[in-house]
C-alpha positions in Angstrom: -0.1 0.1 0.2 1.2 3.8 -0.8 -0.2 6.6 1.4 -0.1 10.3 1.5 2.4 10.6 4.2 3.0 14.6 3.8 1.2 17.4 2.2 2.7 20.6 2.0 -0.4 23.0 0.7 0.7 26.5 1.1 4.3 27.1 1.6 4.2 30.7 3.0 5.7 32.0 5.1 8.8 30.0 3.9 10.1 28.1 7.1 13.4 26.1 6.3 11.7 24.4 3.0 11.4 25.7 -0.6 8.5 27.9 -1.7 7.1 25.0 -3.5 3.7 22.6 -3.1 4.3 19.1 -2.9 2.8 15.9 -1.6 4.7 12.9 -0.2 4.1 9.4 -1.1 5.4 6.4 1.1 5.5 2.9 0.1 4.5 0.9 3.1 3.7 -2.4 1.6 7.0 -4.2 1.8 7.2 -4.5 -1.5 8.1 -2.5 -4.9 5.0 -0.6 -6.5 4.6 0.9 -9.8 3.1 4.1 -10.3 2.2 4.1 -13.9 -1.1 5.6 -14.5 -1.8 6.9 -11.2 -2.9 10.5 -10.9 -3.3 13.1 -8.1 -7.0 14.6 -8.1 -8.1 17.5 -5.7 -11.4 19.2 -6.2 -10.5 21.0 -8.7 -8.0 19.7 -11.0 -6.3 16.0 -12.0 -2.6 15.5 -12.9 -1.2 13.8 -15.9 -1.1 9.7 -15.3 2.6 9.3 -13.8 5.0 7.5 -16.3 6.3 4.2 -15.4 8.2 4.5 -12.2 8.9 2.1 -9.5 8.3 3.5 -5.8 10.9 0.9 -4.0 9.6 -0.6 -0.6 9.8 1.5 2.2 10.9 4.3 0.1 9.1 8.0 -0.2 8.8 10.0 -3.3 8.1 13.5 -3.5 5.7 15.1 -6.3 5.4 18.9 -7.0 5.6 20.9 -10.3 7.7 20.6 -13.0 8.0 24.3 -12.3 9.7 23.6 -9.1 11.9 20.6 -9.8 14.9 22.9 -9.3 14.1 23.7 -5.7 
């Protein structure tokens, strides 16, 4: 199972973190999970489908806008 472990929905004021919204997904399943085809959805928008990406067991993935990738 993968769970949403952390959400930073409003980074203002910035406190020791980049000024960027993100969602952190944690794989708690004990096995690898392919996130291909997964989407993030809010009440107003849905992300594009994720490409093939293996989230290893007991690992975290931080998802943010591509505009924030340098942060």
